[in-house]
MOPAC internal coordinates of N, CA, C and O (Angstrom, degrees):
PM7 1SCF
backbone

  N    0.0000 0     0.00 0     0.00 0    0    0    0
  C    1.4141 1     0.00 0     0.00 0    1    0    0
  C    1.5158 1   108.24 1     0.00 0    2    1    0
  O    1.2310 1   121.61 1   -44.83 1    3    2    1
  N    1.3336 1   114.53 1   135.17 1    3    2    1
  C    1.4282 1   120.70 1   174.65 1    5    3    2
  C    1.5267 1   108.64 1  -117.57 1    6    5    3
  O    1.2310 1   120.90 1   -43.24 1    7    6    5
  N    1.3503 1   115.88 1   136.76 1    7    6    5
  C    1.4382 1   121.89 1   178.85 1    9    7    6
  C    1.5092 1   110.41 1  -135.31 1   10    9    7
  O    1.2310 1   121.44 1   -32.10 1   11   10    9
  N    1.3079 1   114.85 1   147.90 1   11   10    9
  C    1.4827 1   120.54 1   168.13 1   13   11   10
  C    1.5037 1   104.82 1  -110.28 1   14   13   11
  O    1.2310 1   120.93 1   -68.67 1   15   14   13
  N    1.3121 1   115.83 1   111.33 1   15   14   13
  C    1.4882 1   120.33 1  -176.25 1   17   15   14
  C    1.5244 1   110.32 1  -135.60 1   18   17   15
  O    1.2310 1   121.42 1   -17.77 1   19   18   17
  N    1.3102 1   114.88 1   162.23 1   19   18   17
  C    1.4628 1   122.44 1   177.35 1   21   19   18
  C    1.4811 1   109.57 1  -136.66 1   22   21   19
  O    1.2310 1   120.73 1   -47.97 1   23   22   21
  N    1.3061 1   116.21 1   132.03 1   23   22   21
  C    1.4560 1   121.10 1   174.46 1   25   23   22
  C    1.5374 1   108.01 1   -84.05 1   26   25   23
  O    1.2310 1   120.20 1   -46.00 1   27   26   25
  N    1.3212 1   117.21 1   134.00 1   27   26   25
  C    1.4547 1   121.48 1  -179.64 1   29   27   26
  C    1.5451 1   111.12 1  -113.92 1   30   29   27
  O    1.2310 1   121.80 1   -27.67 1   31   30   29
  N    1.2926 1   114.17 1   152.33 1   31   30   29
  C    1.4434 1   118.81 1   175.85 1   33   31   30
  C    1.4991 1   112.00 1    65.11 1   34   33   31
  O    1.2310 1   120.77 1    42.02 1   35   34   33
  N    1.3274 1   116.13 1  -137.98 1   35   34   33
  C    1.4682 1   120.10 1  -179.36 1   37   35   34
  C    1.5121 1   114.65 1   -84.31 1   38   37   35
  O    1.2310 1   119.59 1   177.92 1   39   38   37
  N    1.3219 1   118.40 1    -2.08 1   39   38   37
  C    1.4528 1   122.57 1  -178.00 1   41   39   38
  C    1.5129 1   111.99 1   -70.87 1   42   41   39
  O    1.2310 1   120.03 1   -38.31 1   43   42   41
  N    1.2999 1   117.55 1   141.69 1   43   42   41
  C    1.4620 1   123.56 1   177.89 1   45   43   42
  C    1.5146 1   108.73 1  -102.10 1   46   45   43
  O    1.2310 1   122.03 1   -41.96 1   47   46   45
  N    1.3297 1   113.72 1   138.04 1   47   46   45
  C    1.4944 1   119.16 1  -179.84 1   49   47   46
  C    1.5235 1   109.50 1   -58.38 1   50   49   47
  O    1.2310 1   119.20 1   141.30 1   51   50   49
  N    1.2864 1   119.13 1   -38.70 1   51   50   49
  C    1.4819 1   122.15 1  -179.46 1   53   51   50
  C    1.5365 1   110.02 1   -61.43 1   54   53   51
  O    1.2310 1   119.63 1   139.49 1   55   54   53
  N    1.3418 1   118.30 1   -40.51 1   55   54   53
  C    1.4277 1   121.18 1   178.06 1   57   55   54
  C    1.5283 1   112.25 1   -68.84 1   58   57   55
  O    1.2310 1   120.44 1   140.69 1   59   58   57
  N    1.2895 1   116.76 1   -39.31 1   59   58   57
  C    1.4602 1   120.97 1   179.50 1   61   59   58
  C    1.5444 1   108.74 1   -66.12 1   62   61   59
  O    1.2310 1   120.40 1   137.47 1   63   62   61
  N    1.3512 1   116.85 1   -42.53 1   63   62   61
  C    1.4758 1   119.19 1   178.54 1   65   63   62
  C    1.5231 1   111.91 1   -63.30 1   66   65   63
  O    1.2310 1   121.08 1   134.46 1   67   66   65
  N    1.3301 1   115.53 1   -45.54 1   67   66   65
  C    1.4746 1   121.06 1   176.83 1   69   67   66
  C    1.5189 1   112.52 1   -55.62 1   70   69   67
  O    1.2310 1   121.21 1   129.22 1   71   70   69
  N    1.3510 1   115.28 1   -50.78 1   71   70   69
  C    1.4721 1   119.37 1  -179.19 1   73   71   70
  C    1.5374 1   113.67 1   -65.41 1   74   73   71
  O    1.2310 1   121.02 1   142.97 1   75   74   73
  N    1.3427 1   115.65 1   -37.03 1   75   74   73
  C    1.4639 1   120.63 1   178.29 1   77   75   74
  C    1.5348 1   109.09 1   -62.81 1   78   77   75
  O    1.2310 1   120.72 1   131.84 1   79   78   77
  N    1.3091 1   116.23 1   -48.16 1   79   78   77
  C    1.4911 1   120.37 1  -179.59 1   81   79   78
  C    1.4735 1   111.93 1   -62.55 1   82   81   79
  O    1.2310 1   120.10 1   137.79 1   83   82   81
  N    1.3377 1   117.42 1   -42.21 1   83   82   81
  C    1.4512 1   121.15 1  -179.38 1   85   83   82
  C    1.5259 1   111.75 1   -65.23 1   86   85   83
  O    1.2310 1   121.76 1   131.46 1   87   86   85
  N    1.3529 1   114.23 1   -48.54 1   87   86   85
  C    1.4994 1   118.05 1  -179.38 1   89   87   86
  C    1.5407 1   111.02 1   -62.35 1   90   89   87
  O    1.2310 1   120.16 1   130.53 1   91   90   89
  N    1.3133 1   117.30 1   -49.47 1   91   90   89
  C    1.4812 1   117.84 1  -176.74 1   93   91   90
  C    1.5438 1   111.44 1   -65.38 1   94   93   91
  O    1.2310 1   120.14 1   140.89 1   95   94   93
  N    1.2976 1   117.34 1   -39.11 1   95   94   93
  C    1.4800 1   119.61 1  -179.76 1   97   95   94
  C    1.5171 1   109.81 1   -62.00 1   98   97   95
  O    1.2310 1   120.85 1   128.87 1   99   98   97
  N    1.3146 1   115.97 1   -51.13 1   99   98   97
  C    1.4950 1   120.28 1  -178.46 1  101   99   98
  C    1.5248 1   110.82 1   -60.55 1  102  101   99
  O    1.2310 1   120.09 1   136.10 1  103  102  101
  N    1.3153 1   117.44 1   -43.90 1  103  102  101
  C    1.4562 1   122.79 1  -178.02 1  105  103  102
  C    1.5403 1   111.63 1   -63.77 1  106  105  103
  O    1.2310 1   121.49 1   130.04 1  107  106  105
  N    1.3088 1   114.76 1   -49.96 1  107  106  105
  C    1.4821 1   120.86 1  -177.93 1  109  107  106
  C    1.5218 1   111.36 1   -66.92 1  110  109  107
  O    1.2310 1   120.21 1   137.45 1  111  110  109
  N    1.3317 1   117.20 1   -42.55 1  111  110  109
  C    1.4764 1   118.51 1   179.13 1  113  111  110
  C    1.5466 1   111.36 1   -63.55 1  114  113  111
  O    1.2310 1   120.28 1   140.05 1  115  114  113
  N    1.3488 1   117.08 1   -39.95 1  115  114  113
  C    1.4739 1   119.65 1   176.37 1  117  115  114
  C    1.5064 1   109.98 1   -62.95 1  118  117  115
  O    1.2310 1   119.82 1   137.16 1  119  118  117
  N    1.3203 1   117.95 1   -42.84 1  119  118  117
  C    1.4859 1   119.76 1  -178.95 1  121  119  118
  C    1.5074 1   111.37 1   -65.51 1  122  121  119
  O    1.2310 1   120.61 1   139.76 1  123  122  121
  N    1.3350 1   116.43 1   -40.24 1  123  122  121
  C    1.4856 1   118.40 1   178.72 1  125  123  122
  C    1.5322 1   110.43 1   -64.50 1  126  125  123
  O    1.2310 1   120.28 1   134.33 1  127  126  125
  N    1.2877 1   117.08 1   -45.67 1  127  126  125
  C    1.4765 1   122.16 1  -179.43 1  129  127  126
  C    1.5136 1   112.64 1   -63.29 1  130  129  127
  O    1.2310 1   119.97 1   139.90 1  131  130  129
  N    1.3791 1   117.66 1   -40.10 1  131  130  129
  C    1.4454 1   122.02 1  -174.79 1  133  131  130
  C    1.4985 1   114.41 1   -82.00 1  134  133  131
  O    1.2310 1   119.86 1   158.88 1  135  134  133
  N    1.2888 1   117.88 1   -21.12 1  135  134  133
  C    1.4628 1   121.67 1  -174.71 1  137  135  134
  C    1.5329 1   111.39 1   -80.91 1  138  137  135
  O    1.2310 1   120.68 1   -71.17 1  139  138  137
  N    1.3173 1   116.30 1   108.83 1  139  138  137
  C    1.4452 1   121.14 1  -177.23 1  141  139  138
  C    1.5179 1   111.26 1   -70.54 1  142  141  139
  O    1.2310 1   119.52 1   158.31 1  143  142  141
  N    1.3188 1   118.53 1   -21.69 1  143  142  141
  C    1.4891 1   122.07 1  -179.02 1  145  143  142
  C    1.5258 1   111.24 1   -88.53 1  146  145  143
  O    1.2310 1   120.07 1   173.33 1  147  146  145
  N    1.3292 1   117.46 1    -6.67 1  147  146  145
  C    1.4968 1   119.78 1  -178.02 1  149  147  146
  C    1.5503 1   109.27 1   -76.00 1  150  149  147
  O    1.2310 1   121.68 1   -79.29 1  151  150  149
  N    1.3170 1   114.39 1   100.71 1  151  150  149
  C    1.4835 1   120.37 1  -173.92 1  153  151  150
  C    1.5409 1   111.46 1   -70.39 1  154  153  151
  O    1.2310 1   119.66 1   158.44 1  155  154  153
  N    1.3318 1   118.25 1   -21.56 1  155  154  153
  C    1.4436 1   119.96 1  -177.16 1  157  155  154
  C    1.5295 1   114.80 1   -87.60 1  158  157  155
  O    1.2310 1   120.43 1   174.62 1  159  158  157
  N    1.3054 1   116.78 1    -5.38 1  159  158  157
  C    1.4884 1   118.40 1  -173.16 1  161  159  158
  C    1.5344 1   111.70 1   -65.36 1  162  161  159
  O    1.2310 1   121.00 1   153.10 1  163  162  161
  N    1.3528 1   115.70 1   -26.90 1  163  162  161
  C    1.4898 1   119.96 1  -178.49 1  165  163  162
  C    1.5210 1   111.20 1   -64.08 1  166  165  163
  O    1.2310 1   119.54 1   152.51 1  167  166  165
  N    1.2934 1   118.48 1   -27.49 1  167  166  165
  C    1.4621 1   119.38 1   176.18 1  169  167  166
  C    1.5513 1   113.03 1  -111.19 1  170  169  167
  O    1.2310 1   119.76 1   159.66 1  171  170  169
  N    1.3217 1   118.06 1   -20.34 1  171  170  169
  C    1.4698 1   119.30 1   179.65 1  173  171  170
  C    1.5562 1   112.16 1   -68.47 1  174  173  171
  O    1.2310 1   121.43 1   129.03 1  175  174  173
  N    1.3314 1   114.88 1   -50.97 1  175  174  173
  C    1.4764 1   118.65 1  -177.87 1  177  175  174
  C    1.5058 1   113.30 1   -60.46 1  178  177  175
  O    1.2310 1   118.48 1   137.53 1  179  178  177
  N    1.3582 1   120.51 1   -42.47 1  179  178  177
  C    1.4515 1   119.69 1   175.14 1  181  179  178
  C    1.5402 1   112.78 1   -63.16 1  182  181  179
  O    1.2310 1   120.18 1   148.22 1  183  182  181
  N    1.3260 1   117.26 1   -31.78 1  183  182  181
  C    1.4787 1   119.84 1   176.04 1  185  183  182
  C    1.5069 1   110.89 1   -63.32 1  186  185  183
  O    1.2310 1   120.37 1   135.31 1  187  186  185
  N    1.3503 1   116.90 1   -44.69 1  187  186  185
  C    1.4573 1   120.10 1   178.24 1  189  187  186
  C    1.5212 1   111.29 1   -65.95 1  190  189  187
  O    1.2310 1   120.36 1   144.62 1  191  190  189
  N    1.3314 1   116.92 1   -35.38 1  191  190  189
  C    1.4877 1   119.93 1   177.25 1  193  191  190
  C    1.5287 1   111.38 1   -64.95 1  194  193  191
  O    1.2310 1   121.31 1   134.92 1  195  194  193
  N    1.3532 1   115.10 1   -45.08 1  195  194  193
  C    1.4557 1   119.76 1  -179.25 1  197  195  194
  C    1.5376 1   111.06 1   -59.75 1  198  197  195
  O    1.2310 1   120.47 1   137.11 1  199  198  197
  N    1.3478 1   116.70 1   -42.89 1  199  198  197
  C    1.4646 1   119.63 1   176.81 1  201  199  198
  C    1.5401 1   111.06 1   -55.93 1  202  201  199
  O    1.2310 1   121.45 1   137.74 1  203  202  201
  N    1.3341 1   114.84 1   -42.26 1  203  202  201
  C    1.4714 1   120.78 1  -178.70 1  205  203  202
  C    1.5110 1   110.10 1   -60.83 1  206  205  203
  O    1.2310 1   119.62 1   136.17 1  207  206  205
  N    1.3462 1   118.32 1   -43.83 1  207  206  205
  C    1.4577 1   120.20 1  -178.56 1  209  207  206
  C    1.5386 1   112.67 1   -65.84 1  210  209  207
  O    1.2310 1   121.24 1   152.65 1  211  210  209
  N    1.3297 1   115.24 1   -27.35 1  211  210  209
  C    1.4633 1   119.62 1   178.70 1  213  211  210
  C    1.4860 1   112.92 1   -83.34 1  214  213  211
  O    1.2310 1   120.10 1   146.38 1  215  214  213
  N    1.3507 1   117.41 1   -33.62 1  215  214  213
  C    1.4436 1   121.25 1  -169.98 1  217  215  214
  C    1.5342 1   116.43 1  -111.12 1  218  217  215
  O    1.2310 1   119.96 1   154.40 1  219  218  217
  N    1.2735 1   117.68 1   -25.60 1  219  218  217
  C    1.4682 1   121.06 1  -173.05 1  221  219  218
  C    1.5329 1   111.12 1  -147.37 1  222  221  219
  O    1.2310 1   120.70 1   -31.05 1  223  222  221
  N    1.3269 1   116.27 1   148.95 1  223  222  221
  C    1.4203 1   119.75 1   176.68 1  225  223  222
  C    1.5393 1   113.01 1  -106.29 1  226  225  223
  O    1.2310 1   120.95 1   175.78 1  227  226  225
  N    1.3306 1   115.79 1    -4.22 1  227  226  225
  C    1.4711 1   119.49 1  -171.21 1  229  227  226
  C    1.5023 1   114.12 1  -102.72 1  230  229  227
  O    1.2310 1   118.43 1   171.39 1  231  230  229
  N    1.3055 1   120.59 1    -8.61 1  231  230  229
  C    1.4381 1   122.63 1  -174.46 1  233  231  230
  C    1.5328 1   112.19 1  -122.43 1  234  233  231
  O    1.2310 1   120.90 1   -24.37 1  235  234  233
  N    1.2933 1   115.89 1   155.63 1  235  234  233
  C    1.4631 1   119.35 1   178.65 1  237  235  234
  C    1.5255 1   110.12 1   -84.01 1  238  237  235
  O    1.2310 1   119.93 1   141.17 1  239  238  237
  N    1.3610 1   117.73 1   -38.83 1  239  238  237
  C    1.4522 1   120.12 1  -178.94 1  241  239  238
  C    1.5449 1   108.98 1  -130.43 1  242  241  239
  O    1.2310 1   119.89 1   -41.59 1  243  242  241
  N    1.3007 1   117.82 1   138.41 1  243  242  241
  C    1.4614 1   123.40 1   173.81 1  245  243  242
  C    1.5023 1   106.98 1  -103.51 1  246  245  243
  O    1.2310 1   120.08 1   -75.51 1  247  246  245
  N    1.3317 1   117.46 1   104.49 1  247  246  245
  C    1.4494 1   123.01 1  -178.70 1  249  247  246
  C    1.5235 1   112.03 1   -90.76 1  250  249  247
  O    1.2310 1   119.68 1   127.40 1  251  250  249
  N    1.3224 1   118.21 1   -52.60 1  251  250  249
  C    1.4306 1   123.76 1  -179.79 1  253  251  250
  C    1.5437 1   110.42 1   -96.28 1  254  253  251
  O    1.2310 1   121.00 1   -26.93 1  255  254  253
  N    1.3058 1   115.69 1   153.07 1  255  254  253
  C    1.4630 1   119.79 1   170.77 1  257  255  254
  C    1.5113 1   109.43 1   -62.48 1  258  257  255
  O    1.2310 1   119.95 1   -29.47 1  259  258  257
  N    1.3347 1   117.69 1   150.53 1  259  258  257
  C    1.4380 1   121.31 1   174.78 1  261  259  258
  C    1.5118 1   108.83 1   -69.77 1  262  261  259
  O    1.2310 1   120.99 1   -37.33 1  263  262  261
  N    1.3110 1   115.72 1   142.67 1  263  262  261
  C    1.4656 1   121.71 1   174.39 1  265  263  262
  C    1.5109 1   113.58 1    79.08 1  266  265  263
  O    1.2310 1   120.89 1    -0.13 1  267  266  265
  N    1.3206 1   115.90 1   179.87 1  267  266  265
  C    1.4459 1   123.28 1   174.61 1  269  267  266
  C    1.5172 1   108.02 1  -153.37 1  270  269  267
  O    1.2310 1   120.45 1    -9.82 1  271  270  269
  N    1.2720 1   116.74 1   170.18 1  271  270  269
  C    1.4688 1   121.02 1  -174.06 1  273  271  270
  C    1.5342 1   109.36 1  -132.01 1  274  273  271
  O    1.2310 1   121.05 1  -103.45 1  275  274  273
  N    1.3383 1   115.60 1    76.55 1  275  274  273
  C    1.4888 1   116.69 1  -178.79 1  277  275  274
  C    1.5265 1   112.12 1   -71.73 1  278  277  275
  O    1.2310 1   122.09 1   -34.52 1  279  278  277
  N    1.3051 1   113.60 1   145.48 1  279  278  277
  C    1.4858 1   120.09 1   175.03 1  281  279  278
  C    1.5192 1   106.74 1  -124.33 1  282  281  279
  O    1.2310 1   120.68 1   -51.72 1  283  282  281
  N    1.3119 1   116.30 1   128.28 1  283  282  281
  C    1.4397 1   122.37 1   175.69 1  285  283  282
  C    1.5195 1   111.77 1   -68.25 1  286  285  283
  O    1.2310 1   120.76 1   -56.80 1  287  286  285
  N    1.3040 1   116.16 1   123.20 1  287  286  285
  C    1.4598 1   122.02 1   177.90 1  289  287  286
  C    1.5174 1   107.02 1   -96.16 1  290  289  287
  O    1.2310 1   120.45 1   -96.71 1  291  290  289
  N    1.2729 1   116.74 1    83.29 1  291  290  289
  C    1.4773 1   123.68 1  -170.56 1  293  291  290
  C    1.5179 1   114.33 1   -85.53 1  294  293  291
  O    1.2310 1   119.47 1   175.41 1  295  294  293
  N    1.3068 1   118.63 1    -4.59 1  295  294  293
  C    1.4693 1   120.35 1   176.46 1  297  295  294
  C    1.5355 1   107.97 1  -153.95 1  298  297  295
  O    1.2310 1   120.82 1   -19.67 1  299  298  297
  N    1.3356 1   116.05 1   160.33 1  299  298  297
  C    1.4614 1   119.46 1   175.93 1  301  299  298
  C    1.5243 1   112.51 1   -58.45 1  302  301  299
  O    1.2310 1   119.89 1   141.84 1  303  302  301
  N    1.3254 1   117.81 1   -38.16 1  303  302  301
  C    1.4885 1   118.87 1   179.84 1  305  303  302
  C    1.5215 1   113.05 1   -64.28 1  306  305  303
  O    1.2310 1   120.98 1   139.27 1  307  306  305
  N    1.3535 1   115.74 1   -40.73 1  307  306  305
  C    1.4806 1   119.16 1   176.59 1  309  307  306
  C    1.5340 1   111.75 1   -68.20 1  310  309  307
  O    1.2310 1   120.76 1   142.25 1  311  310  309
  N    1.3463 1   116.15 1   -37.75 1  311  310  309
  C    1.4479 1   120.41 1   176.21 1  313  311  310
  C    1.5328 1   111.56 1   -58.44 1  314  313  311
  O    1.2310 1   120.40 1   131.09 1  315  314  313
  N    1.3475 1   116.84 1   -48.91 1  315  314  313
  C    1.4438 1   120.75 1  -177.49 1  317  315  314
  C    1.5058 1   111.46 1   -70.25 1  318  317  315
  O    1.2310 1   119.49 1   148.52 1  319  318  317
  N    1.3409 1   118.58 1   -31.48 1  319  318  317
  C    1.4165 1   120.50 1   174.64 1  321  319  318
  C    1.5502 1   111.02 1   -59.62 1  322  321  319
  O    1.2310 1   120.84 1   132.33 1  323  322  321
  N    1.3229 1   116.00 1   -47.67 1  323  322  321
  C    1.4416 1   121.25 1  -179.76 1  325  323  322
  C    1.5227 1   112.33 1   -67.88 1  326  325  323
  O    1.2310 1   119.68 1   140.86 1  327  326  325
  N    1.3028 1   118.21 1   -39.14 1  327  326  325
  C    1.4929 1   121.73 1   175.97 1  329  327  326
  C    1.5385 1   110.68 1   -61.94 1  330  329  327
  O    1.2310 1   120.32 1   134.44 1  331  330  329
  N    1.2866 1   116.99 1   -45.56 1  331  330  329
  C    1.4834 1   118.95 1   178.01 1  333  331  330
  C    1.4955 1   111.57 1   -64.78 1  334  333  331
  O    1.2310 1   118.89 1   142.26 1  335  334  333
  N    1.3026 1   119.73 1   -37.74 1  335  334  333
  C    1.4577 1   124.07 1   174.94 1  337  335  334
  C    1.5405 1   110.22 1   -58.96 1  338  337  335
  O    1.2310 1   120.03 1   133.34 1  339  338  337
  N    1.3006 1   117.55 1   -46.66 1  339  338  337
  C    1.4542 1   123.05 1   179.44 1  341  339  338
  C    1.5007 1   110.07 1   -62.45 1  342  341  339
  O    1.2310 1   120.35 1   130.69 1  343  342  341
  N    1.3430 1   116.94 1   -49.31 1  343  342  341
  C    1.4621 1   120.60 1  -178.27 1  345  343  342
  C    1.5039 1   113.13 1   -63.62 1  346  345  343
  O    1.2310 1   119.22 1   150.40 1  347  346  345
  N    1.3197 1   119.09 1   -29.60 1  347  346  345
  C    1.4504 1   120.63 1  -178.29 1  349  347  346
  C    1.5351 1   114.91 1   -87.44 1  350  349  347
  O    1.2310 1   120.20 1   174.99 1  351  350  349
  N    1.3478 1   117.23 1    -5.01 1  351  350  349
  C    1.4275 1   118.90 1   177.07 1  353  351  350
  C    1.5313 1   115.46 1   -54.45 1  354  353  351
  O    1.2310 1   119.50 1   130.73 1  355  354  353
  N    1.3597 1   118.56 1   -49.27 1  355  354  353
  C    1.4588 1   118.79 1   178.97 1  357  355  354
  C    1.5524 1   112.36 1   -67.52 1  358  357  355
  O    1.2310 1   120.63 1   154.33 1  359  358  357
  N    1.2922 1   116.39 1   -25.67 1  359  358  357
  C    1.5060 1   120.34 1   175.73 1  361  359  358
  C    1.5177 1   110.00 1   -68.74 1  362  361  359
  O    1.2310 1   121.17 1   131.62 1  363  362  361
  N    1.3732 1   115.36 1   -48.38 1  363  362  361
  C    1.4464 1   119.95 1   179.09 1  365  363  362
  C    1.5278 1   112.29 1   -63.22 1  366  365  363
  O    1.2310 1   121.29 1   149.15 1  367  366  365
  N    1.3159 1   115.13 1   -30.85 1  367  366  365
  C    1.4820 1   119.66 1   179.34 1  369  367  366
  C    1.5611 1   113.29 1   -77.90 1  370  369  367
  O    1.2310 1   121.26 1   171.17 1  371  370  369
  N    1.3442 1   115.19 1    -8.83 1  371  370  369
  C    1.4462 1   120.25 1   179.55 1  373  371  370
  C    1.5209 1   113.22 1    81.05 1  374  373  371
  O    1.2310 1   119.99 1  -165.04 1  375  374  373
  N    1.3413 1   117.62 1    14.96 1  375  374  373
  C    1.4414 1   119.84 1   179.93 1  377  375  374
  C    1.5447 1   112.41 1   -76.94 1  378  377  375
  O    1.2310 1   121.35 1   142.58 1  379  378  377
  N    1.3404 1   115.03 1   -37.42 1  379  378  377
  C    1.4752 1   120.78 1  -179.89 1  381  379  378
  C    1.5569 1   106.90 1  -137.87 1  382  381  379
  O    1.2310 1   121.54 1   -14.00 1  383  382  381
  N    1.3176 1   114.65 1   166.00 1  383  382  381
  C    1.4542 1   120.49 1   177.94 1  385  383  382
  C    1.5190 1   112.34 1   -89.17 1  386  385  383
  O    1.2310 1   120.35 1   148.94 1  387  386  385
  N    1.3274 1   116.94 1   -31.06 1  387  386  385
  C    1.4601 1   121.62 1   178.94 1  389  387  386
  C    1.5047 1   108.52 1  -131.82 1  390  389  387
  O    1.2310 1   121.18 1   -32.43 1  391  390  389
  N    1.3618 1   115.34 1   147.57 1  391  390  389
  C    1.4697 1   119.74 1  -176.01 1  393  391  390
  C    1.5398 1   111.41 1   -56.27 1  394  393  391
  O    1.2310 1   120.12 1   137.41 1  395  394  393
  N    1.2986 1   117.38 1   -42.59 1  395  394  393
  C    1.4719 1   118.91 1  -176.45 1  397  395  394
  C    1.5219 1   114.23 1   -69.87 1  398  397  395
  O    1.2310 1   120.02 1   172.51 1  399  398  397
  N    1.3295 1   117.56 1    -7.49 1  399  398  397
  C    1.4619 1   120.20 1   175.88 1  401  399  398
  C    1.5223 1   113.91 1   -85.29 1  402  401  399
  O    1.2310 1   120.15 1   169.91 1  403  402  401
  N    1.3483 1   117.32 1   -10.09 1  403  402  401
  C    1.4695 1   119.74 1   177.14 1  405  403  402
  C    1.5539 1   109.43 1   -78.97 1  406  405  403
  O    1.2310 1   120.80 1   -64.18 1  407  406  405
  N    1.2807 1   116.08 1   115.82 1  407  406  405
  C    1.4370 1   122.76 1  -172.07 1  409  407  406
  C    1.5329 1   114.00 1   -60.36 1  410  409  407
  O    1.2310 1   120.47 1   150.88 1  411  410  409
  N    1.3434 1   116.71 1   -29.12 1  411  410  409
  C    1.4717 1   118.74 1  -173.65 1  413  411  410
  C    1.5404 1   110.56 1  -101.28 1  414  413  411
  O    1.2310 1   119.95 1  -157.40 1  415  414  413
  N    1.2839 1   117.70 1    22.60 1  415  414  413
  C    1.4460 1   124.00 1   175.44 1  417  415  414
  C    1.5294 1   111.52 1  -112.28 1  418  417  415
  O    1.2310 1   120.59 1   -29.24 1  419  418  417
  N    1.3054 1   116.47 1   150.76 1  419  418  417
  C    1.4485 1   117.93 1   173.54 1  421  419  418
  C    1.5074 1   113.35 1   -84.20 1  422  421  419
  O    1.2310 1   120.35 1  -176.70 1  423  422  421
  N    1.3433 1   116.94 1     3.30 1  423  422  421
  C    1.4609 1   119.98 1   178.06 1  425  423  422
  C    1.5285 1   111.54 1   -56.99 1  426  425  423
  O    1.2310 1   119.56 1   142.76 1  427  426  425
  N    1.3541 1   118.44 1   -37.24 1  427  426  425
  C    1.4483 1   120.74 1  -178.67 1  429  427  426
  C    1.5357 1   112.62 1   -69.94 1  430  429  427
  O    1.2310 1   119.16 1   167.29 1  431  430  429
  N    1.3621 1   119.21 1   -12.71 1  431  430  429
  C    1.4412 1   120.00 1   175.82 1  433  431  430
  C    1.5038 1   111.89 1   -66.70 1  434  433  431
  O    1.2310 1   120.22 1   162.98 1  435  434  433
  N    1.3069 1   117.18 1   -17.02 1  435  434  433
  C    1.4816 1   122.69 1  -176.94 1  437  435  434
  C    1.5184 1   112.47 1   -89.83 1  438  437  435
  O    1.2310 1   119.16 1   179.29 1  439  438  437
  N    1.3141 1   119.20 1    -0.71 1  439  438  437
  C    1.4856 1   119.86 1   175.84 1  441  439  438
  C    1.5051 1   107.35 1  -122.45 1  442  441  439
  O    1.2310 1   121.56 1     1.51 1  443  442  441
  N    1.3025 1   114.61 1  -178.49 1  443  442  441
  C    1.4816 1   120.93 1  -175.05 1  445  443  442
  C    1.5177 1   114.52 1   -67.44 1  446  445  443
  O    1.2310 1   119.43 1   160.07 1  447  446  445
  N    1.3325 1   118.68 1   -19.93 1  447  446  445
  C    1.4628 1   120.06 1   179.02 1  449  447  446
  C    1.5144 1   113.93 1   -68.76 1  450  449  447
  O    1.2310 1   120.72 1   147.82 1  451  450  449
  N    1.3273 1   116.22 1   -32.18 1  451  450  449
  C    1.4521 1   118.89 1  -175.73 1  453  451  450
  C    1.5161 1   108.11 1    77.87 1  454  453  451
  O    1.2310 1   120.53 1    -5.08 1  455  454  453
  N    1.3383 1   116.59 1   174.92 1  455  454  453
  C    1.4748 1   120.04 1  -175.47 1  457  455  454
  C    1.5156 1   112.69 1  -132.11 1  458  457  455
  O    1.2310 1   122.43 1    -6.36 1  459  458  457
  N    1.2939 1   112.96 1   173.64 1  459  458  457
  C    1.5156 1   119.60 1   178.35 1  461  459  458
  C    1.5187 1   110.59 1   -77.55 1  462  461  459
  O    1.2310 1   120.43 1   157.66 1  463  462  461
  N    1.3125 1   116.79 1   -22.34 1  463  462  461
  C    1.4449 1   120.28 1  -174.49 1  465  463  462
  C    1.5117 1   109.80 1  -107.42 1  466  465  463
  O    1.2310 1   120.72 1   -50.06 1  467  466  465
  N    1.3317 1   116.24 1   129.94 1  467  466  465
  C    1.4958 1   119.60 1   173.22 1  469  467  466
  C    1.5225 1   109.44 1   -75.78 1  470  469  467
  O    1.2310 1   120.44 1   -53.71 1  471  470  469
  N    1.3250 1   116.77 1   126.29 1  471  470  469
  C    1.4320 1   120.91 1   179.74 1  473  471  470
  C    1.5483 1   110.31 1  -136.04 1  474  473  471
  O    1.2310 1   121.27 1   -17.59 1  475  474  473
  N    1.3099 1   115.17 1   162.41 1  475  474  473
  C    1.4605 1   119.71 1   169.85 1  477  475  474
  C    1.5150 1   105.92 1   -91.23 1  478  477  475
  O    1.2310 1   120.81 1   -65.17 1  479  478  477
  N    1.3027 1   116.06 1   114.83 1  479  478  477
  C    1.4624 1   119.92 1  -176.91 1  481  479  478
  C    1.5142 1   113.85 1   -71.62 1  482  481  479
  O    1.2310 1   120.93 1   -40.42 1  483  482  481
  N    1.3048 1   115.82 1   139.58 1  483  482  481
  C    1.4483 1   121.69 1   173.66 1  485  483  482
  C    1.5416 1   108.92 1   -76.12 1  486  485  483
  O    1.2310 1   120.27 1    -9.28 1  487  486  485
  N    1.2694 1   117.09 1   170.72 1  487  486  485
  C    1.4943 1   122.38 1  -176.05 1  489  487  486
  C    1.5131 1   113.43 1   -62.21 1  490  489  487
  O    1.2310 1   119.82 1   146.20 1  491  490  489
  N    1.3045 1   117.95 1   -33.80 1  491  490  489
  C    1.5114 1   120.37 1  -177.49 1  493  491  490
  C    1.4902 1   109.88 1  -149.09 1  494  493  491
  O    1.2310 1   120.15 1   -17.83 1  495  494  493
  N    1.3370 1   117.32 1   162.17 1  495  494  493
  C    1.4574 1   122.72 1   172.91 1  497  495  494
  C    1.4882 1   109.54 1  -131.86 1  498  497  495
  O    1.2310 1   120.10 1   180.00 1  499  498  497

């Protein structure tokens, strides 16, 4: 997952990232386990357990990779370079032909179709 985020006020980006990963992991793992119609849970949950045994001794399931790789966006040019890189990942992977066609990207928020994700739009795309 790639995100462009900013910590505001007294909040630290490392704390926001930690809390985001913890909340989403717990929420998604509970939903996977509780959903009787989820056909993939029989192999998904053991995969998360196996990762835990290899990487950590304190958790039952390892959902997210350990660590993160923040990049300082010190200018508008660098910010747009990184946003374009993120948007083109599904295109490079052959999932879609155009960045805005990937349903789980905010790239479509910049055209008339709109997107699934509510975002604060940057000045240009």
